[in-house]
C-alpha positions in Angstrom: 26.1 29.4 -20.6 29.1 28.7 -18.3 31.2 26.7 -20.8 34.9 27.6 -21.1 34.3 28.1 -24.8 33.0 31.7 -25.5 31.1 30.6 -28.6 29.3 27.8 -26.8 28.3 30.2 -24.0 26.9 32.7 -26.5 25.1 29.9 -28.4 23.5 28.5 -25.3 22.3 31.9 -24.1 20.8 32.7 -27.5 19.1 29.3 -27.8 17.3 29.8 -24.5 16.2 33.3 -25.4 14.6 32.1 -28.6 12.9 29.2 -27.0 9.5 30.7 -26.0 8.1 27.4 -24.7 10.9 26.8 -22.2 12.2 30.3 -21.5 10.4 30.9 -18.2 11.2 27.4 -16.9 14.9 28.1 -17.6 15.0 31.2 -15.4 15.3 29.6 -12.0 17.7 27.0 -13.3 20.0 29.7 -14.8 19.9 31.6 -11.5 20.8 28.5 -9.6 23.7 27.8 -11.9 24.9 31.4 -11.4 24.8 31.0 -7.6 26.5 27.6 -7.8 29.4 29.1 -9.8 29.9 31.8 -7.2 30.0 29.3 -4.3 32.8 27.2 -5.9 36.4 27.7 -6.7 35.5 28.5 -10.2 34.1 31.9 -9.1 37.2 33.7 -10.2 37.5 32.2 -13.7 36.5 34.2 -16.8 34.0 31.5 -17.8 32.3 31.7 -14.5 32.0 35.5 -14.5 30.9 35.5 -18.2 28.3 32.9 -17.4 26.8 35.1 -14.7 26.6 38.0 -17.1 24.9 35.7 -19.6 22.3 35.0 -16.9 21.7 38.8 -16.5 21.2 39.1 -20.3 18.8 36.1 -20.2 16.7 37.7 -17.4 16.3 41.0 -19.3 13.8 39.4 -21.6 12.2 36.9 -19.2 8.6 36.7 -18.3 7.5 39.4 -15.8 5.8 36.7 -13.6 9.0 34.6 -13.6 11.1 37.7 -12.6 8.7 38.6 -9.8 8.7 35.0 -8.5 12.6 34.9 -8.4 13.0 38.5 -7.3 15.0 37.8 -4.2 17.2 35.1 -5.8 18.2 37.5 -8.6 19.9 39.9 -6.3 22.7 37.5 -5.5 24.2 37.0 -9.0 23.8 40.7 -9.6 25.8 41.4 -6.5 28.5 39.0 -7.6 29.3 41.0 -10.7 28.5 44.5 -9.5 32.1 45.4 -9.3 32.8 44.6 -12.9 33.4 47.2 -15.7 31.0 49.5 -17.5 29.6 46.9 -19.8 28.5 44.8 -16.9 27.0 47.9 -15.2 25.0 48.5 -18.3 23.6 45.0 -18.2 22.7 45.4 -14.6 20.9 48.7 -15.3 18.9 47.1 -18.1 17.9 44.2 -15.9 16.8 46.6 -13.1 14.6 48.5 -15.5 13.0 45.3 -16.6 12.5 44.2 -13.0 10.9 47.5 -12.1 8.5 47.2 -15.0 7.7 43.6 -14.1 6.8 44.5 -10.5 3.9 46.6 -11.9 2.7 44.0 -14.3 0.1 41.2 -13.8 -0.8 38.4 -16.2 -3.5 39.3 -18.7 -6.1 36.5 -19.1 -9.1 36.6 -21.4 -11.8 34.1 -22.5 -13.0 33.4 -26.0 -16.4 31.8 -26.5 -18.3 30.6 -29.6 -21.5 32.5 -28.6 -23.7 33.9 -25.8 -24.9 30.4 -25.1 -21.5 29.8 -23.4 -21.3 33.0 -21.3 -22.7 31.4 -18.1 -20.1 28.7 -18.4 -17.3 31.2 -19.1 -18.3 33.4 -16.2 -18.3 30.4 -13.9 -14.7 29.5 -15.1 -13.6 33.1 -14.7 -14.9 33.3 -11.1 -13.1 30.2 -10.1 -9.8 31.4 -11.7 -10.2 34.7 -9.8 -10.4 32.7 -6.6 -7.0 31.3 -7.5 -5.6 34.8 -8.0 -5.8 34.5 -11.7 -8.4 37.2 -12.6 -9.8 37.2 -16.2 -10.0 40.5 -17.9 -13.0 39.8 -20.1 -15.0 37.5 -22.4 -15.1 37.8 -26.2 -17.5 36.2 -28.6 -15.6 34.7 -31.6 -18.3 32.8 -33.4 -17.2 30.1 -35.8 -13.5 30.7 -35.0 -14.0 28.7 -31.9 -11.9 25.5 -31.9 -13.2 22.0 -32.0 -11.3 21.3 -28.8 -10.5 23.7 -25.9 -7.2 25.5 -26.1 -5.1 27.7 -23.8 -3.1 30.1 -26.1 0.1 31.4 -24.5 1.7 34.5 -25.9 5.4 34.2 -26.6 7.5 33.4 -23.5 4.8 34.0 -21.0 5.3 32.2 -17.7 4.7 28.4 -18.2 4.0 27.7 -14.5 1.1 30.0 -14.7 0.0 28.4 -18.0 0.1 25.0 -16.4 -2.0 26.2 -13.5 -4.6 27.6 -15.9 -4.6 24.4 -18.1 -5.1 22.1 -15.1 -8.0 24.3 -13.8 -9.6 24.4 -17.3 -9.4 20.7 -17.8 -11.2 20.1 -14.6 -13.9 22.6 -15.5 -14.4 21.7 -19.1 -14.0 18.0 -18.5 -11.8 17.8 -21.5 -8.1 17.9 -22.3 -6.9 21.4 -23.0 -4.2 21.9 -25.6 -1.5 24.5 -24.7 -0.6 26.5 -27.9 2.3 29.0 -28.1 1.5 32.1 -30.1 4.4 34.4 -31.2 7.8 34.5 -29.6 7.9 37.6 -27.3 5.6 39.3 -24.9 6.2 42.2 -22.4 3.2 40.9 -20.4 2.3 37.4 -19.5 -0.7 36.9 -21.8 -3.1 34.0 -22.0 -6.3 33.3 -24.0 -8.8 30.7 -23.0 -10.6 29.3 -26.1 -13.6 27.3 -25.1 -14.5 24.7 -27.7 -17.6 25.2 -29.7 -19.1 21.9 -28.5 -19.3 23.0 -24.9 -23.0 23.6 -23.9 -24.2 22.5 -27.3 -23.2 19.0 -28.3 -22.0 18.2 -24.8 -23.0 19.5 -21.4 -20.7 20.5 -18.5 -21.4 22.1 -15.2 -22.3 25.8 -15.8 -24.2 25.2 -19.1 -27.9 26.2 -19.3 -30.9 24.4 -20.6 -31.3 27.2 -23.2 -27.7 26.9 -24.3 -28.2 24.2 -26.9 -31.0 26.2 -28.5 -28.8 29.3 -28.6 -26.0 27.2 -30.2 -28.2 26.7 -33.2 -27.3 30.3 -34.2 -23.8 29.1 -35.0 -23.0 28.5 -38.7 -23.4 24.8 -39.4 -25.0 24.0 -36.1 -28.7 24.3 -36.9 -29.2 20.6 -36.0 -28.2 21.3 -32.4 -31.5 23.0 -31.4 -33.0 20.6 -28.8 -36.4 19.0 -29.1 -38.6 18.6 -25.9 -37.3 15.1 -25.6 -33.7 16.2 -25.8 -34.4 18.9 -23.1 -35.8 16.2 -20.9 -32.7 14.0 -21.6 -30.5 17.0 -20.6 -32.4 17.4 -17.4 -32.1 13.7 -16.6 -28.4 13.6 -17.4 -27.7 16.6 -15.2 -29.8 15.2 -12.3 -27.8 11.9 -12.6 -24.5 13.8 -12.7 -25.6 15.7 -9.6 -26.6 12.5 -7.8 -23.3 10.7 -8.6 -21.4 13.8 -7.3 -23.4 13.8 -4.1 -25.1 17.1 -4.9 -28.7 17.8 -4.0 -31.2 17.3 -6.9 -32.9 20.2 -8.6 -36.7 20.1 -8.5 -37.4 23.4 -10.3 -35.8 23.0 -13.7 -36.9 25.7 -16.1 -35.7 26.7 -19.6 -32.6 28.8 -19.2 -32.0 27.8 -15.6 -28.3 27.2 -15.0 -27.4 23.8 -13.7 -24.7 24.6 -11.2 -23.9 23.2 -7.7 -25.0 25.3 -4.8 -21.3 25.5 -3.8 -19.2 26.8 -6.6 -16.0 25.3 -5.3 -13.0 25.2 -7.6 -12.9 24.2 -11.2 
């Protein structure tokens, strides 16, 4: 973006703007590079000034969360080129419009579940995310479209730092690796979809599942064999009690069908 060759500067800027997966991570690096160019002797060169303008162009399509996080730092490269001609002023105005919109925007997070048998688990996950200032907008039942393994679907160039926070929390909660999948190339709002795998609370139990969940899972296409027998229910109880004991949690003495097995203290996921 700061190369002396104009074509290389343009190619580098375009490459970053079309790389949804790395766009938001490039924002602080680009700002740092712009600030570095202004603190060196190169600040008066055409390449340096053009590089700063390229950064302003890059920021115009950046994730709202990334822009808000770097809000104070962005002011410095803007000030460095504010005295330039009308084309630069137009770029500054466009960036300011984007920043104003970003200031009013929050990430949109939703949860997709295979069926109602996973709702208690999803609500537990959502409460814990809300405690991390990552509120979930809602839960949607998607039936047999639920994946075999849990996923975090990230819309376009949505902020990757937020995505990594979500993924780490989900992996702890679901006790399973969570794949991060990029969907689309652009997004005016940082948007994330949590897709809980169809095996959660059916073929495998995690904290937040219910004793009735495996029976409910039998309503899913191709999952009739998952309905638990009395012996399987007892096995679920025993496994949950053992998990509680190994985690240092108090045992449950009043297990009933449909009773959620959750620690007394919700803690973090």
